Steps between C-alpha positions, in 0.01 A plus 500: 500500500693695764304745706743783424439465125126503549528815708722665237258418220213630708682826570582551129142423400372738762729778379393446138133503593553812711674677213221404261238620746684830546524550125138402459399749765687775315321437172167393645356849478613527137339164422170610656509827304558312174216260573253779566621677182427189294862420422585136539825459688625211712632565846779242500545435128516867397551745784745303710678376185547862388652584836743216457588620148557854639217641292290773668166325534319825587608669175401202285164438672406868515581536130278201422221647714529835322493333159206276600296801612571658162383185321842359413610153604879474516713192543684500832800312359551771236488772764757318712723442196483868409596602853790256510619641163527846658173649378247722673188287545279779633581733210437227242162412654395866514606541136289197398200640684540844339541345153191282548288795607625708207440221248870467414605142418782412740597153617686418819798371302527827306463712815760291683744531208456879492558520875810281488634712212521793740202699380211616713217289360236683706616837366499356149138393536409841638677666206304280262178632653614858561775613256804676640629838382878527450647849466812523289787735590550808277611376157700740282520471121598732214276582203637540148532878539743445788274611787482274804158381623453353851194277548353313797252216444256302714482136396194301610581129515308187587676190629493198270472192723623266229820702446599568858742208501786598267349834395690829531413746776407865529855620423481347153163662433633842604812454286298400192256788544794738531649358182170548317472861621856578387433345158174693454648836600811436292292437187304827540600782267495759779431528870188702422351195332546300821351777713198529275425125492629328817245221449700397193768371738246277677362361175843425358623330818185287534529383140849360566371223730747579775342254746623194307701269723404685819276397789265787427251618242516868417150642521579863416783751480422860590744788462488682833737786421697637203765770539747664264864455599823629354569581135741215447531561125608862544750404768647229278527741206671757723745242629566384143563858386742554788678176415526603133638841603764335719596269214529797260713690753727202541540467123573874465758481778657203323519695174656801681759276657584351161528850349734610778711189447522566126593864569783395729612250241508768225698734729752224558528441124549877441777517755662196344492662154642827637781305660575334168504844328745639756713192459500543122590875527788408729646284221495786242833662606666160495366431152618844376847445644516163330386664174782761530759230559381284211474798264132461437425848641707807419531826688284680239229239532501549877466878475228465237307273741547754784367779277192291419442430869537872585260596223251244632527636857448854370188405310368318808560804719320728253202259490479488880517881533205542261284244687238619766646537849854545374546817710425313820765247412752778430424659835551169665837456325609855595425434864698180491 
C-alpha cells in the first residue's frame, strides 16, 4: 500500500476521532448530569447521535430529567419524534407533570396531539384544574313588550382534555351563550320580568347544553350586569305610523291629481259642446233662407216666430229683474 494513501487514511481517521471527541466534550457535562439524575442515556449512542440528527440534546435530556424527578419515565425516541414534528417538548412534559399531580389522566400521545394541533396543552391542563372565567361583551335583546335589555355574563369554563383536538374554542362558547341570552330575553313578556329574575337567564342557558362540541365544559353562567336600553317597539310603531301617513298622503295626492284631470277633461267637453251649439246656431239663417226658397216657411210664419222669441225674451227679463241682486246687475249695465 502506498505511503501517501496510508497517510491520507490516517489524517481522515484522526479528523473523525477529533470531531467525535469535540462533540463528546460538548455533551459530556449533560451526560454526567443525566447520570446523577438517574436518567439512563448513552454518550455516543444517544447524545452524539442527537447532535448528528440536529436534535437539541439539552432540551430532550433536561425534559427527561424533569419528568424523572416528577416520577414519570418518558421514552426518548418519542420526545425526539415530537420535536422533529414541530412540537414543544418542554411544554408537553410540563403538561404531563401537572396532569399527573392533579390526577388528570393524560397520556404522552394525547398531549403531543394537542400540542401539534396548535393548542396550549399546559394551559389546558391548568384550566382543567382551575376553571377560567370568560366575560362576554354586552349582549342586546328585545323583550316581547318592545323594550331592549342589555346583559353581560361571566362564563366559567373548564377545559376538556379529551375534546381539545377538534373541539371549538372560546369564540364558539361566547357566541352560543349570547344566543341563549337573546333567546331568553326575547321570550320574556316584559323587560321588568328579566330585571326581576336575571338568574332565569343563567338557568335557561345552562339547560341548553351549549358546551356540546366545544373543548370546554361550562361550569356556571353568571349575569354580571343587566341594563335597560331603547324602547325598540315604540320606535318601530312610530316609524310604522309615519310610513302609513306618507302612504295616505301619497294616495290623497294621487286622488287630487285624478280629480284635477277629470275637471280639465269636463271643461274640454263643455267647450266642445258650446262650439257645437254655436256651429248649429250659425246654420239657422241658412236653413231659414232655404225654407223661404222652398216655400216651407212663409212671411207670416217668420213674424209669428219672431213674436214668440220677443215674448220669451220679455218674460226672461221680467224674471231676472225680480230675482235678488237684480239692481246691481242693472247698475252694472248702466255703467257699461
